[in-house]
Every structure is written in structure tokens, then in C-alpha cells.
C-alpha positions in Angstrom: 0.1 0.1 0.1 3.0 2.8 0.8 4.8 1.7 -2.1 1.9 2.5 -4.2 0.5 5.1 -2.6 4.1 6.5 -2.7 4.5 6.0 -6.6 1.1 8.2 -7.0 2.3 10.7 -4.7 5.6 10.6 -6.4 4.2 12.5 -9.7 2.4 15.6 -7.5 5.9 16.3 -5.9 4.9 14.8 -2.3 6.5 12.3 -0.3 5.0 9.4 1.4 6.4 8.6 5.1 5.0 5.4 7.0 4.2 5.6 10.9 2.2 3.1 13.4 -0.6 3.9 15.1 -2.4 2.5 18.2 -5.4 0.1 17.1 -8.2 1.4 19.8 -6.8 5.0 20.3 -6.5 8.2 17.6 -3.0 9.5 19.5 -0.9 9.7 16.8 -3.6 11.7 14.8 -3.5 15.5 16.4 0.3 15.0 16.3 -0.4 14.9 12.5 -3.3 17.6 12.3 -0.7 20.0 13.9 2.1 19.1 11.4 2.1 21.7 8.5 3.8 19.1 6.1 1.0 17.1 6.1 -1.1 17.4 2.8 -3.5 14.1 4.2 -3.4 10.8 5.7 -3.8 6.7 4.6 -5.5 5.3 7.5 -5.1 1.6 6.8 -7.4 -1.0 8.7 -8.5 1.9 10.7 -11.2 1.2 13.3 -13.9 3.1 14.8 -12.2 4.8 17.8 -10.0 6.1 15.7 -12.2 7.0 12.7 -14.3 8.8 15.5 -11.2 11.1 17.4 -10.4 12.1 13.8 -9.2 15.6 14.6 -11.9 18.4 12.8 -8.0 20.0 11.8 -8.2 17.0 9.2 -11.1 16.8 8.0 -11.0 16.6 4.3 -7.4 15.3 4.5 -8.4 11.6 5.7 -9.0 8.7 3.5 -9.6 4.7 5.3 -8.6 1.9 3.7 -11.2 -0.3 5.5 -14.2 1.5 7.2 -15.2 4.7 7.0 -17.1 7.3 8.6 -19.5 10.1 7.3 -16.5 12.6 7.9 -14.1 9.9 6.7 -14.7 8.1 2.9 -13.3 5.1 2.5 -11.9 2.1 -0.3 -11.7 -1.3 0.0 -11.9 -4.3 -1.7 -15.4 -5.7 -2.1 -15.0 -8.4 0.8 -18.5 -9.6 0.7 -18.4 -10.6 -2.7 -15.1 -12.2 -3.0 -15.9 -14.5 0.0 -19.1 -15.5 -1.4 -17.9 -16.4 -4.8 -15.1 -19.0 -3.2 -17.8 -20.2 -0.8 -20.3 -20.5 -3.1 -17.6 -22.8 -5.2 -17.1 -24.8 -2.3 -21.0 -25.5 -1.9 -21.3 -25.9 -5.6 -18.4 -28.7 -5.3 -20.3 -30.9 -3.2 -18.7 -29.7 0.0 -21.4 -29.9 3.2 -19.1 -29.1 6.0 -17.4 -25.8 5.4 -15.4 -24.6 8.5 -13.9 -20.7 8.7 -10.9 -19.4 10.5 -12.4 -15.7 11.4 -10.1 -12.5 11.2 -8.8 -10.7 13.9 -11.7 -9.3 15.9 -10.1 -6.1 16.6 -10.8 -5.3 12.6 -14.0 -4.0 11.2 -12.9 -4.1 7.7 -12.9 -8.3 8.1 -16.3 -8.3 9.8 -17.8 -8.4 6.5 -15.8 -12.1 5.4 -17.5 -13.3 8.4 -20.9 -12.0 8.0 -20.8 -13.2 3.9 -19.4 -16.8 5.2 -22.9 -16.5 7.8 -24.9 -15.6 4.6 -24.2 -18.2 2.1 -23.9 -21.1 5.0 -27.5 -20.0 6.2 -28.2 -19.8 2.0 -27.6 -22.8 1.5 -28.2 -25.2 4.5 -24.5 -25.5 5.6 -23.9 -25.5 9.3 -22.1 -22.5 10.3 -18.6 -23.5 11.7 -17.1 -20.0 12.6 -13.7 -20.5 15.0 -11.1 -17.1 16.0 -8.4 -16.5 14.1 -6.6 -13.7 12.6 -4.4 -13.5 9.3 -1.0 -15.5 10.0 0.1 -18.9 9.2 -0.1 -19.6 13.1 -3.5 -18.9 12.8 -4.7 -20.6 10.4 -2.4 -23.7 11.5 -4.4 -23.8 15.2 -7.7 -22.9 13.9 -7.2 -26.4 11.3 -6.2 -28.4 14.0 -9.4 -27.1 16.0 -11.6 -27.3 13.1 -10.7 -31.5 12.9 -10.7 -31.4 16.7 -14.1 -30.1 16.9 -15.8 -31.1 14.4 -14.1 -34.4 12.2 -16.5 -34.4 9.2 -15.4 -31.1 8.2 -14.4 -31.1 4.7 -13.5 -27.7 3.7 -11.6 -25.2 5.3 -11.7 -20.8 4.3 -9.4 -18.7 5.7 -9.7 -14.8 6.2 -6.2 -14.8 4.1 -3.7 -16.9 2.0 -1.5 -16.6 5.0 -3.8 -18.1 7.3 -4.3 -20.6 4.9 -0.6 -21.3 4.3 -1.2 -22.8 8.1 -4.1 -24.4 7.2 -2.7 -26.3 4.4 0.7 -27.3 6.6 -1.4 -28.3 9.7 -3.5 -30.8 7.1 -0.6 -32.2 5.9 0.4 -33.1 9.0 -2.1 -34.6 10.2 -2.1 -36.9 7.5 -5.5 -35.2 6.1 -5.2 -35.2 1.9 -5.7 -31.5 0.2 -8.7 -31.4 -1.6 -9.4 -35.2 -1.5 -10.4 -34.9 1.9 -10.9 -31.1 3.1 -10.9 -28.7 0.0 -8.7 -25.1 1.6 -9.4 -21.9 0.0 -8.1 -18.4 1.2 -8.8 -14.6 0.8 -5.8 -12.1 -1.1 -4.4 -13.9 -4.6 -1.0 -13.3 -3.1 1.9 -13.7 -5.0 3.0 -17.1 -2.9 -0.7 -18.7 -3.7 0.2 -20.4 -7.1 3.5 -21.7 -5.6 2.0 -23.8 -2.7 1.3 -27.4 -2.8 -1.8 -27.6 -3.9 -2.1 -24.5 -5.1 -4.4 -22.4 -3.2 -8.0 -21.7 -4.4 -8.8 -17.9 -3.3 -9.7 -14.4 -4.4 -8.1 -11.0 -5.6 -7.2 -8.8 -2.8 -6.1 -5.4 -5.3 -3.7 -4.0 -2.9 -1.6 -2.1 -4.8 -5.2 -0.7 -6.6 -6.2 0.2 -3.2 -3.1 2.4 -2.3 -2.9 4.0 -5.7 -6.5 5.1 -5.8 -6.4 6.1 -1.8 -3.2 8.5 -3.0 -5.4 9.7 -6.1 -7.9 10.3 -3.6 -5.9 12.8 -1.3 -4.4 14.8 -4.2 -7.5 14.8 -6.6 -9.9 18.0 -6.1 -10.9 18.7 -2.9 -14.5 16.9 -2.4 -14.5 14.7 -5.6 -14.0 11.7 -3.0 -16.7 9.4 -3.2 -18.0 8.6 0.5 -17.4 4.7 -0.6 -15.0 2.9 -3.3 -15.2 -1.0 -3.8 -12.7 -2.5 -5.8 -13.9 -5.8 -6.9 -12.8 -9.5 -6.1 -13.0 -12.2 -8.2 -12.8 -16.3 -7.5 -9.1 -17.6 -8.6 -10.0 -21.6 -8.8 -6.6 -23.2 -8.6 -6.0 -27.0 -7.2 -6.5 -27.0 -3.3 -10.4 -26.6 -3.7 
């Protein structure tokens, strides 16, 4: 995100720096608002406490990649559509008992992926099997072990990120579970490594570079020209794991 935003900003003679912000507080933002050299701020994976604590001096100079508010426009991938496409594929291929390893609980934008899972399972008449998790491979590993312990008849696992799905693949391999013969596995991101795993990973696209570029363009474009909400498409990528 930072790299693609910097590429856009460079064409306007603007530099980009990366700052780490607290998850549940906006302590960084008052300082940025006071810095005369700050043209604008891109918030990545922000939370509502941060968004609602936004200093008024930053209004009109902030874009959020993830969730937004009435005062903060948002740009994000269509998480709901991407997850729906993956899960409908799993259902159409005959998977009856699909478990989900959820995104981090603190991340509001990730909740769209969980909501999509619930809705597809209800529509398809499948049981809802959700496990708290995260986006890291360790989260996927732990989630796969717990899913197979709690529900031994599970025939598919959807992880909320590719990295988590890589952990699922590793755990199932160690348990002697065949993928996709016994359990199908799918992720979300279409990261570079998704095509290199064995088996290669079925997933959904997450155009991270396009999100960073769009956020920078929104900040550097005409004032007031940013839509309150922009969603970039996410599409199913079929590979061997599901």
C-alpha cells in the first residue's frame, strides 16, 4: 500500500512516510494534524474509535482503506462479494461442512468476510462452523487443528487470508489429511505465494496496490471529489486446493 501510494504521490511532488498507529486510539492523529507539512493521511485497517477521534483539522484530508464514517471516505476491496464467490464455489463442488477461520476480532473491515460466510451458509443450508483466528499462518494452523478436533467430518476450511490458509495446508498435511480429497482449502488475497503452494491455493483477489493508488489519488485530487465509499472488485481464483 505504501509503495503504490508513494508512486502516485511522487507524480505530484509529494512524499509518503509510514507511521504506526494504536489499534483502539487516535493518539497519533492530533500530532499529524498539527504538522504543517502533512498534506493528507491514509488510514489502513483502522477502527471506529480511531475514526471517531479524528481531529477536526484533519477533516477533508483523510481517506481510510477499510471502514469509514460520514467524515472519512473509505476505499476497500469488496470483501463480501469475494468471500461469497469462494464459498459458493465450495458449496457447488459438493462441500457440505465448511469451517471458517475468522479475521482478527479487532478489525472492523474483516467482519464483512465473516458476515458473508454466515449468509452463504444459511442460504445453502450448511452448518455454521466459525473459529476465532487471524491473518497469520499460525492462526491458520491452530484453526485447522481445532476444526478437525471439534468437527472431524469437516470437508472444507475457508481462511480469511492466504497466509492463514497456508497454515491450514501445513496443519492438514501433518495430520495426514488429503487436500482437496478429504478437505478443500481456500483463502483470500491471491498473494504471490498462492500459486506456489502444494496444492496451489484457491482464493479471491485483493487488489492491494490498486487500493493504495486509489487512496493517494483521492487525497491528491480535487477537494470534495472523493466518493463516500469506493469498493474495488474481488474475484474467485480457482486452483488445485478446492
